[in-house]
C-alpha positions in Angstrom: 50.4 63.3 -51.8 51.4 60.1 -50.2 52.2 61.9 -46.9 48.7 63.4 -46.9 47.1 60.1 -47.5 48.9 58.5 -44.6 47.7 61.4 -42.3 44.1 60.9 -43.5 44.3 57.1 -43.1 45.4 57.4 -39.5 42.8 60.1 -38.6 42.0 58.4 -35.3 45.6 57.9 -34.4 48.2 60.6 -34.0 50.8 60.9 -36.8 53.5 60.8 -34.1 52.5 57.3 -33.3 53.0 56.1 -36.8 56.4 57.6 -37.0 57.9 56.9 -33.6 56.8 53.9 -31.6 58.4 55.2 -28.4 56.1 58.2 -28.2 53.1 56.0 -28.2 54.5 53.8 -25.5 55.3 56.8 -23.4 51.7 58.0 -23.8 50.4 54.5 -22.8 52.4 54.5 -19.7 50.5 57.3 -18.1 51.4 60.5 -16.2 51.7 58.8 -12.8 54.2 56.3 -13.9 56.0 58.9 -15.9 56.3 61.3 -13.0 57.5 58.3 -10.8 60.1 57.4 -13.5 61.3 61.0 -13.7 61.6 61.3 -9.9 63.4 58.0 -9.7 65.8 59.2 -12.4 66.4 62.4 -10.6 67.2 60.6 -7.4 69.7 58.3 -9.2 71.4 61.3 -10.8 71.6 63.0 -7.4 73.2 59.9 -5.9 75.7 59.7 -8.7 76.6 63.4 -8.2 76.9 62.8 -4.5 79.2 59.8 -5.0 81.4 61.7 -7.5 81.6 64.7 -5.1 82.7 62.4 -2.2 85.3 60.7 -4.4 86.5 64.1 -5.6 86.9 65.3 -2.0 88.7 62.1 -1.0 91.1 62.1 -3.9 91.8 65.7 -4.7 91.1 67.8 -1.6 92.9 65.4 0.9 95.7 64.7 -1.6 98.3 64.0 1.1 96.0 61.2 2.5 94.4 60.0 -0.7 95.8 56.5 -0.6 94.5 55.8 2.9 91.3 57.9 2.4 90.1 55.6 -0.4 90.2 52.4 1.6 89.9 53.4 5.2 86.4 53.1 6.5 86.8 54.4 10.1 88.4 57.5 11.4 88.3 61.1 10.4 89.7 61.8 6.9 91.1 65.1 8.0 93.6 63.5 10.4 96.7 62.8 8.3 99.5 60.3 9.1 102.1 63.0 8.8 101.7 66.6 10.1 
């Protein structure tokens, strides 16, 4: 009975807002900022995946040159010191 009373008391508000405050803040932000935030998050995840792939290729794929490949900035990574 108490749950029903709380729903009728907050008739103008959504019951989600009374339970979780984060849902109401997400609603107040708006769709434009939400889509911008989602796009920004997707770009950051893409950058993290790209950096992890580069590090994987430097360390694992060129394993004979991994010590120099990590710190060398110039030169082609495929050229190894020893044939």
